[in-house]
C-alpha positions in Angstrom: -51.3 -16.2 96.9 -51.6 -19.3 94.8 -49.9 -22.7 94.7 -48.3 -23.8 91.4 -46.4 -27.1 91.2 -45.7 -27.1 95.0 -44.4 -23.5 94.8 -46.2 -20.8 96.7 -46.6 -17.7 94.4 -47.3 -14.4 96.2 -48.1 -11.4 94.1 -47.1 -8.1 95.8 -50.0 -5.6 95.4 -48.6 -2.3 96.8 -47.2 -0.2 94.0 -44.8 1.6 96.3 -42.8 -0.1 99.0 -41.7 3.1 100.8 -44.1 3.5 103.8 -43.3 2.1 107.2 -46.7 0.7 107.9 -47.2 -0.8 104.5 -43.7 -2.4 104.5 -44.0 -4.0 107.9 -47.6 -5.1 107.3 -46.6 -6.7 104.0 -43.6 -8.4 105.5 -45.8 -9.8 108.3 -48.4 -11.0 105.8 -45.9 -12.8 103.7 -44.3 -14.4 106.7 -47.8 -15.6 107.9 -48.8 -17.0 104.5 -45.5 -18.9 104.1 -45.8 -20.3 107.6 -49.5 -21.2 107.1 -48.7 -23.2 103.9 -45.6 -24.8 105.4 -43.8 -24.6 102.0 -40.1 -23.9 101.5 -40.4 -22.8 97.8 -41.7 -19.3 97.4 -41.9 -17.1 94.2 -42.7 -13.4 94.7 -44.3 -11.7 91.7 -43.4 -8.0 91.6 -45.2 -7.1 88.4 -47.2 -4.3 90.1 -44.4 -2.9 92.2 -43.1 0.4 90.8 -40.9 1.7 93.5 -38.9 0.2 96.4 -37.2 2.6 98.9 -34.4 1.6 101.3 -37.2 1.0 103.8 -38.9 -1.3 101.4 -35.8 -3.5 101.4 -37.1 -4.8 104.8 -39.6 -6.9 102.9 -36.9 -8.7 101.0 -34.6 -9.1 104.1 -37.6 -10.6 106.0 -38.4 -12.9 103.1 -34.8 -14.1 102.9 -34.8 -14.6 106.7 -37.6 -17.2 106.4 -34.9 -19.7 105.5 -36.9 -20.8 102.4 -35.9 -21.0 98.8 -37.2 -17.7 97.5 -37.3 -16.3 93.9 -38.5 -12.9 92.8 -39.8 -12.3 89.3 -41.2 -9.6 87.1 -38.9 -7.0 88.7 -38.5 -3.6 87.1 -34.9 -2.8 86.2 -34.6 0.2 88.6 -35.8 -2.0 91.5 -33.5 -4.8 90.4 -30.6 -2.3 90.6 -31.6 -1.4 94.2 -31.6 -5.1 95.1 -28.3 -5.6 93.4 -26.6 -2.6 95.2 -28.0 -3.9 98.5 -26.5 -7.4 97.6 -29.9 -9.1 97.9 -29.9 -10.1 94.3 -27.5 -10.7 91.4 -29.3 -10.1 88.1 -26.4 -11.5 86.1 -26.6 -14.8 88.0 -30.2 -15.7 89.0 -29.0 -17.9 91.9 -26.1 -15.8 92.9 -27.7 -13.6 95.6 -29.8 -14.4 98.6 -32.9 -13.8 96.4 -33.1 -15.7 93.1 -34.3 -13.4 90.2 -36.3 -14.6 87.2 -38.0 -13.0 84.3 -41.5 -14.2 85.0 -43.6 -16.4 87.3 -43.3 -19.5 85.0 -39.5 -19.3 85.1 -39.4 -18.8 88.9 -41.8 -21.7 89.5 -39.8 -23.9 87.1 -36.6 -23.1 88.9 -38.0 -23.7 92.3 -40.1 -26.8 91.6 -39.0 -29.6 93.9 
């Protein structure tokens, strides 16, 4: 994780969010990092994530439950569709779902910057 303009940027490293242990471990790690930094603006960079199963949605539900302003970026179209169907994101309106969606890290940080 890195800090850019008071926005915590977390890059997801697992390529596949479809394993119970990986998903829960990742959700716990994100929760801990956000709590440790005490920030309320978080951008999740998904450039390396290739697949999200229904189990993988737990990560995004837990991120949303942190009660922070959260944006995701660099999301593959097929993953974005899963998030849209699950009503976690609205790709047509970046701020329309529980998770804001942006093209890249710079756009997410710019939108979240306090």
